[in-house]
N, C-alpha and C positions, 0 to 999 in steps of 0.2 A: 455354598458355605454360609452358615448363619453368623455373620460377622458381629452382630449385636451380642449374641451369646458369647462369642469368643472374647470380645472386648470386656464383657462383664466379669470374665475370669482373670483379667489382668490386674496386676497391682498398679498403683499410681505411678511408681517408678518405671514399670514396664511400658505403660502407656506413654509417658513422657519420652522415653527412649525411642519408641516407634516413630516419633515425630521428627527425627533427624536421621540422616544417612549413617551408615557404619564406616564409610570411607568416601572417596570421591564419587563412586559410581553405583554403590549398592545401598539398598534400604537395609534396615536392621532386622535381624531375625529375633524371634522370641522362642528360644529352643524349648523352654519348659512347656509351652503350649503347641509346639510343632509348627510355628509360623516361620516359614523360610524367608530368606532375603531374595530380592530380585534385582536385576541390573538394568540401569538406564544408560544410554549412550548418546553422544553428540550426533547430530545430523547437521542441517536438514537434507542435504543432497547426497547422502551416502553415510556409511558408518565410520565413526572414529572411535572404535572400541579399543580401550586400553585394559590390559589385564594386570600387569605389575608396574610398580612405580608410577601410578597414575597421577596425572596433573590436568588442570582444566584447559590450559592454552596450548597443549600439544608439544611441549618441549620434549617429552618422552614419546617414543614411537608407538603408534597404534598398529592394529592388524592390517594386512593388505586387504583392500576393499575396492569398490567401484565408485568413482567420483562422477556423478551425474552433473548436468549443467546447473549452475546456481540460479537462485530465484530471479535475479536480474534478467537472466535469459529465459527461463521457463515461463515466466509471466508474460513475456513478449510473444509467446505462442498464441495467447488469447484462446487457449484450448484446455478447459478443465479436465476433459477426458484424457488428454495426453499426460497431464500431470498426475492424474489418477493412476495411469499405467506405471509411471515412475514410482508412485507411492506403493503400488502392489509389489514391485520388484524390491523396494527397500524393506517392506514388511516381511517378505520372504527371507531376505538376508538376516533380518532381526530374529526370525524364528530359528534359522539355522544356527545363529550365534547365541541363542538363549538370552535375548534382550527383551525386556518387558515393555520398554518405552523408548522411542527415539525422540530426541529433543528438536522439535521443529513442527510445523513451519514457522518462520519469522515473518510477521505481517505488519510490522511497524511502517508507518507512512514515510515515504521519502520527502521529508520536509525541505531538505536542501541537498544539492549535489555533493556537499562536503561531508556528509555523515560517513564515517569510516566503514560502517557495516552495510551500506546501501546495496552492496553486491548480493547479500543474502536476504534483503527485503524485497517485497513484491512490486510496489507501485506507489505513485503519488496519488492514485485514485482509490478511494476506499471500496467502491463497488467491485472493481476489478480485483483488488487484493482479496476481498472476502470470497469471491467466487472461486478464484484460483486456489486459495487456502483450503476451501471446502473440498475441492477435487483431490488435493494431496492427502488430506486427512482421511477421506473415504477410501482412498487406495490403500494406505498403510493399514488402517484399522480393519479393512476387509480380510486381512491376514491374522486377525486376532492379536495384534500388537498395538499398543497405545501410542499416541503422539503427545507432545507437550507444546502446545501452541504458545509462541512467545513474541515479544516481551511485554507483558501486560502491566502497564500501558504508558504511552507517551515517552517511550525510549527512542528518541530521534536524533541523538548525538552521542558520541563517545566521550567528549570532553567533560570531565568531572561527573561521569555517569553514575558513580556510586554515592554521590552526595547532593548533586544539584537538584533543584526543584523545577519541574516543568510547570510553569504558571500559565494556565490556559482557561479561557472562559467556557462555561457549560455548553453553549451552542457549538463552539468549535470542536470540543471534545466529542460530542455526540455525532456531529455530521461528518467529521473527518477521521479522528483518531480512534474512536471506539467502534465505529461501524464495521470494519473488517473482522474484528473479534466477534462482534454480535452476530454477523451473518454466518460465520463459520461455526459458532457454538450452536446456533439454531438449526443449521442445515446439515452439519456433519457430526455434531456431538463428540468433540474430542474427549479422550479419556482424562487428560490432564491439561492444565495451563501453567505457564511459568510466569511468575510476577517479575517485574523489572527492578533494577537497582534504585532508580531515581525516586525522588519525592514527587508528589503530584499536588500542586498548590500547598506545599509545605508539609504534606504527610507522606511518609515512605509508602510506596506501593505494597510493601510486605506487611504493613500494619494498618491498611486502609479499609475500614469496614464498609464504607460506601462503595468502593470499587469491588472488593472481593466477595461481599455478601449481598448488599442491597442491589447492585446492578447485575453482577455476574450470576448470582444464584437465584435471588428472588425475582428479578425482572426477566432475565434471559433464560432461566431454567437449567443452568449448568449443573450437572450431577456427578462430576468427577472430582478429582482433588487438585489443589493448587500447590505447586512446589516453588521454592525460591530460586531465583537465579543464583549462581554459585557465589556465596558470600554476600547476598543481598539483605540478610536479616540484621536489623538494628535492635529492636526490642522484642525478644522472642515471646514472652507472655502476651504482649499486645498483639503480636501476629496471630497467635492461636485464637484470641478473642475476635480478631478481625476476619478470620477465615483462611489464614495461611496454614495449610496442613503439614507439608513436609519441608523441612529445612535441608538444603544441600549446600556444601558437602557436610560431613560429620563435624560437629562442634567439639568433639572430644569429651562429651558429657557436660560441658559447661552450661549450655542452654537447657539441657534436660533438667539439671538441678534448679534452674531458674523457674521452669514450669512447675516443678514439684513445690518449690517454696511459695510461688504465687497462689497455688491452689490451697496450700495449708494456711496461708495468711488471709485467705478469703478475697483476694484481689482478682482471682481468675476462677471462673466456674468450671468445675470438673466435667460438667456436661459438654462444654466446648472442647475439652481435651478428648472426650469420648467420641464426639462427632468427627473430629479430625482423624482419629484412629479408624473409625468405621469407613470413612471415605477412602483412606489409603488402602485398607484391606479389601474393599470392594473391587478396586482396580487390580490389586495384586492377585487376587484369586480369579478375576476375570481372565487374566493372562495365564495363570498356572493351570487352570482347568481347560485351557485350549492350546497349551504349549505343544509344539510339534518340532522338536529339535532335529528330527530326521528330514525336515524340509531341505531339499537340495538347493545349493546356491551355485548356479552356473554363471561364473563371472565373465566368461567370454560372451555369453548371450547378453548379459547386462551391458557389456562394452558396446555391442552392436546396438542395443536399445538406446544407450547414451548418445550414440552417433545419430540415430534416427530422431531422437528428441531434439538434439541441437539443430538438426536440419529443418525442424519446424519452428525454431526459435529465432535464428539469426535474422536480422532485419536489414534488408537492402535499402539503404538510405538514399542512394543516388545512383543513377545508371544512364547518364546522358549518352545519346546516340546508340543505345543498346549495346554498349561495349561487352557487358556480360549477358549470357555466358560466353566464356572463351571457347574457341575451337579446340577440339582434342588433338588436332595435328599441329597446333601452333607451338612455336618456341616461346616459352614463358620464363621470365626471370622471377624467381622467388627471392625477395629481399627482406632482411630483418631477422634478428635472432629468434623472434617468436615463431618463425616458419619452421625452425629446427627444434626449438624447445619452447613450446607455447605456454603462455600464462593462461590457465584454465580454471583456477579457483582462487578464493581469497584467503587471507591469513587469519589465524586465530582459532577459535574453538570448532569451526566447521571444516578445518583443513583435513583432507582425506589422504591417507597413505595409499595412493593408487597402485594397483597391481600391474598396470601397464598404461602407457600414454602413447597415443598416436599423433604425431605431428603432421602438419600439412605436407612437409617435404617428404616424409616417409610414405604418406598416403599417395602422393603423386608418383613417386618412384615405383611403388607397388602396382599402380595402375598403368605403368608403362608410358607415362606422359613425358613429353620433352621439356624438362624443367632444369634450369640451372639455379645455383644458389650463391648469394652474396650476403655476408653477415650484416653489413650495414651499420650496426651499432652494438654496443655492449651494455647489457642490462646491469651487470655487476658494477661496472665503472660509471654507468649512467652518462655515456658519452658516445659520440660518433667522430672518430678521427678523420682527418682529411684523406688518409689512405682508404679507410672504410667507405667513405662517401664516393671517392674516385672509383673504387672497385664496383660499387653499386651502380653508379652512372654508366660505367662501361658495360655492365651486364644488361642494363636496361636498353642501351642503344643497340646492343646485339640481338635483342629479342623482339618478337612481334608484340608482346605486351609485358608489362611489369606489374607484379603484385607485391605490395608492401605490407608486411605483417608487423604491426606496431601496436602501441597501447601503453597502459600504465604498469610500471614495475610493481612488484609485491609491496615494496616499501611505501608506495604512494597511497595505498588504501588497505586498511586492516582493522580488525577489532582492536580496541584499546585506545585509538586516537583518531581524530578527524583529519580530513584533508585541509590544507591551508589555501588551496587555489584549485582551479578547474582546468589547469593546463596539462598537456602532455610534456614529456621531457623536451627541452629546447632542441636537443640533438636530433630527436626523431622528427620534429617539425622541419628542421633544416634539411634532413635527409629526404623527406617527402617532397619538398620544393625542388631539390636538385634532381631527383629521379623524374618528377613530372615534367621538368624542363627538358630532360633528355629523351623522354618517350611520351607522346601525347596519350598513349593508351595505357594509362596507369590506374591501377586499382588499389585502394587502401582497405585493408582488413583490420578492424579494431578489436583489441583484447582489453577490456576494461569492465569494471563493475558499476560504473556510473558515468554520467555525461562528461564530455571533454570539449574544450574549445577547439575550433578547427580553423586556424588562420589560413590554411592552404586549401580550403574547401572549393574555391573557384578555380584552382589549378588542376584538379583531378576530376575525371568524368564519372568515376564510380567509387562508392564507399559501401562496404559491408560491415555492419556492426555484429560481431560474433559474441560480444559480451564475454563472460567467463563460462565457456561452453562445455566444461567437463573434460574428462580424460580422452575422449574420442573427438575433441573439437577439430583436430586437423583432418580427420576423415570426413566429417560433415562439411568443412570448408571446401575441400577439394570437390566434393560432390556438387556443392552449390556453384562454385566458380566455373566448373566445366559442364554444368547443365544437367547432371543426373538428378538433381533435386531442384525444384523451383522454390525459391525462398518465399516464405509466407508469414514471417514474424512482423509484428507491429509494435512500436514503442509503447512501453508501459509508463513512460515518463517523458516529459518535455526536455528537449535539448535547447537551453537558452543560448543566445549568441555569446554571452559573457556572464561570468558569475554575478556581477553587479545587478543583472536583470532579475535575479531570483527574488521572489517576494520576501523571503526570510533573511535576506542579505544583511540588513542592519542589526538583526537581533540574534542570529544563529550563534550558538556557543554561550551566549549570555554573559553574566558577570559572576562574581565569586560564589554566590549562593543560589542563583536561579537563572533560568533562561525564559524569557517572556515570548509567548506565541502571539505577538502583536498583529501579525498578518491575518490572524483569524482563520476564517474558512477559505481564504483565497490562497490555496496551495496549488502549485503547478499550473495546469492549463486554466483552472478557474480564475487565476490572477491574470495570466497573459491574455486570455480572451476578453476579460473585463476591461483591461487596459488597452485593448486592440494593439498589442505590442508584437512586433516582428520577432520571430524566434528562428533558431537554426533549423530545427525539425520539430514539428508539433506532436503532441500526445496522440497516439493511435496511428502515426504515420508508418507506412511500410510499402515498398514497391514489390513488383513481381515480374517474371519474365513473360507474363501475359497481361492482358488488360481486362478490367471489369467495369460493368455498367450497372447502376442502380435505377430501378424504375418501379412504377405502379405501387406507390405508397398507399396503404389502406388502413383506416382505423375503424374499429367496430362500432363506434358511436362518435358523434360530434359533441355531445354533451353527456357528462356522467356525474354521479355523486362521488364523493371521496371514499365511500364504502364499496363502490363498484370496481370491477377490473376492466381495463381497456386492452383489447387485442390489437396489436399493430402488425401488419404484414408488409413485406416489400419483396421485390423480385431482384435477384442478383444474376447477372449474365456474364459468362466468359466471352468477351468479344475478341480475344486473341487467338493465336494459332497453336497454343499448347495447354495442356492440363495445368491447373493451378488451384490454389486455395485463397478465397477471399475472406476477409473479416468484416462483416457488417456490424457497424456500431450505431447504437441508438442513444440519442441525447435528449433530455427534457429541459426546458427552460420556462421560467415564469415570466410572462410578457410584461406585466405591470404589478409590482409588489410593494407593499408597505415596508417590507423588510429588504435590506441590502442582500441581494442574492446573486450567484453566478449567472452568466449568460446562458450557460448550458452545463449539464452534468450527465455523465455516463450512467445509463440505467438499463442497458442491455447490450449483448454482443453475441454473435454467432459466427463460428468458422465453418465455411462450407466448401467442399471440394467440387470442382466443375471441370468437365471436359470442354474442349473448344466448341463454342457455339451453344453450350448447354446453359439452361436457366433453371434456377431453383427459387422457391419461395421460402423466405425466413420469417419466423413468427416470434413475437415478443409479447409478454404479458406484463402490463403495468398495473400496480396497485397503489394504495394510498401513499406508501413510502416513496414511490416514484415521483410524487409531486410535492411531498411535504418538506418542511424545514423544522428544526427543533425550536420550539417556543419556550423560552426561559421563564415566562410567567406561569405557564401551566406545567412546566417540566415534562413535556410530552411532544410528540410529533403532531404537527398541525398543517392543514392545507388551507391556503387562502382561496376563496372563491375568485374565479377569473379565468383568463385565457392562458393556455400553456402551449409552447411549441414542441412538436415532435420532429426531430431531425434524424435522418439516416444517411450514412455514407461510409467512407473508408478511413476517415480520421477526424479529429476534432476541428480541423480546418478544411475538410473536404466533405461537405454534407449537401449533396445535390437534391435530396428529397426533404420536403418540409410540409407539415400539416399543422393546423391549429385546432385544439379542442378546448372546450369549456369544462371546468371542473367546479362543482358546487360543494362547498363545505357543509357538512352536517353537524359540525360542532361550533357552538357559539362561545367565543372567548369571553371570559369574565371582564366586565367593564367597571371601573371604579373612577368616579369623577371627584375632583376637589376644586378648590378655588383657582388653582393654577392650570387646570385643563383648558386647552385652547379650542377655539371654535372650529378649526379645521378638522380636529379629531372628532368633535361632537357631531359635525356634519355627516360623518360616515355612519352615524347611528340614527336610524329613523325614529326610534323612540325618543331620543334626546332632542331631535329637531322638532318633534311635535310639541314638546314642552317649551322650547326656546323660541319658536317662530315669532310670537307676538313681540318679544323683547328684541329680537334681531331686526325686525322691520323698523322698530323705533331707532335702534342704534345706527342703521344704515342712513337714515335721514340726518342724524346728528353728525355723521362722518362725511356727509356730502354725497352719499351713494344712493339717495332716494330718487324719485321720479321727477322732482321739481327742477325747474331751470336753475342753472348756476351762472354766475357772472363769468366773464372771460377770465378775469384774474383768479377767481375761485377754481375754475376748470383747470387752469395751468398749475395752481398750487396743489390741488388734490384731484388727480386723474381717477377715472373709474378703476383702472388697474391698481393704483395705489390704495384706493378705498377697499377694494376686494382683498388685497394682500393684508391690509391692516386688520380687517375683520377675521381673516384666516388665523392670524397669529395672536389675536386678542385672547387673553385668559379670562375665565369667568369673573374674576375679581374686577375686570374692566367694566362690568355692569354697574358697579358702584360709581366709578369715575365718569363713565360716559352714558349712564342710563338716564340722564335727564330727570332724576327723581323717581323713575319708575322702579328702580331696584335699589333698595337701601341695604346697608350692610347686614341688618338683622334679618332681612328677607332672603339673603343669599344662602344661608344655611338651609332654609326650607327648600329652596330651589335645588340645591345639591342633593338633598335627601330624596326629592322626587326623581332626580335623574338616576340615582342609584337603586331605586326600587326595582325588584325583579318582576 
């Protein structure tokens, strides 16, 4: 389809109309030119397609569909290929339901455990989030259906989300919050992006030309269209000029009129309107020309796939004494309402109307396991009565082992508002303690979308984090608990011991008009590792029913330029007695930097399946970005020359392999000196030192740092260390005060000019 020719035939009013939806879920048709409407639908972990009486947050019922595990779970698989398979299934369901775009994935960084939508966000780490998002996108779009990666950008809280400004410095934005979007755009080429509600440093994302045009399109090469989050538009003409193509949902024609008026008034270039139309139509016809509504949708098969995926995602946090897996002939007490009616997804726009749900109790009974049930607590009443606890304790005492199915009720975390604390319901904490006291073989299975505090952690030997595991979560849990599946998930976020330990604790939520990202780049493990702080469970942590060893770390070179690539290899061995999957994680750290940098940052990971006794080599490729930080002076990525650590292991706190390489920067940072430049910085520049050496020698003598003998009193008053420190911190203007006549004020300008010569 020649969309340029098509747009050239449209009237200004038709073009303006094309830039907003016709209702909640459809783009506008232009019947005169035969341009049809297409439908978009919520995701990310299944379809929430509404046909009639549509609404954004799901008050009205959507079609029956398959709910896959949410991103809090799938990212914990550390397996982009697994998420790609889920994306393929979702793409096929979209084709079957005649949907052009599914709204997801959501890749906003988990800045705080309190964000209400953390359950549908990927990780606290931008590299992991970017890689997993790319896998999902490639899977969906392989079926000729588009995605809308969201929410671009810095949408890390629900509180005041439609008006608050996310105030963040350039380096933090680039290194943490924009990186997953950048990676996915470059690696997977999403058809569309969804801009966020919030302002960014005072400018709404929906009308931010730096974000939507300069960075997204010109720098990263994005060639799809940008749609608004539902109701995110503030100034529609400004949005068109900035690069916001499609407004959703329909504005009832109000914003269409504003676009037309702005063009006629000369405040909006009609070429910008044309460009938005062209981008929308390119994607519309990309779908229409490949539409296959005859694509079958086997929901039963997808249900099994959802169970298989959750089996790869659940994280075994603790397993003292090898309590898990449980014997299949054991008498086991299942305790807790979530055993019978699991919480498997979050609330809001991602909520799926599941065609079926398999609970752990149902799965265990169908497998013929010897399981009893006690309710334990009530989610609706958010309480555990004395009678419920007594029943649970009696069931635990009568069983070989007790499994508690607990977690966060729906009301605790949802789109639209943030959590106010990191605790589980007090009644559930009390229940866990009572059951653990009754039976030392107690397992806790968690259903939650983000970290929780665990005051009972030392009372129970085993904890399985199921997260929000989709409609087949119960089937996956039983397979793991009884050993049919060996758990292989690893945490995509740190579990702090308490909320107050989180780096954003003082600033999260912000004030009336903004929230300040004062913790900077120190999000998640970057902060905890820098502080050497004890955590409940570290980023990347995950146990297995077997054991793994890492060995034989090799690097392709000990010294490289920042334009080179470095190949890193390591051997992973299954040292246990059963098959399992290990996640090898590679972290890079700058040994000594002029910039404040994290101790280590994830720059590679591989999930590998191993039979007992089997070894495999995993390989990683590191490039400039693996060693770089964002330099605000040059507005680009930069590598400092120096030593970098390469660490490989099973989590951010379990890294048995370590090597050091030297990286040489091929880029010279611009240097500008003035009268306030200090000698410590000048000393790092050989050119500057050549100019200054005669003057420095004279000043050392003046400050008592020369080679001559000093009196005892003078030595006590001005030590060599003090003299060196004073020289380090002395500004160039000190040459006038301490130069002994050798550097006069009128000579200082000439000296600075010489220092700044290229």
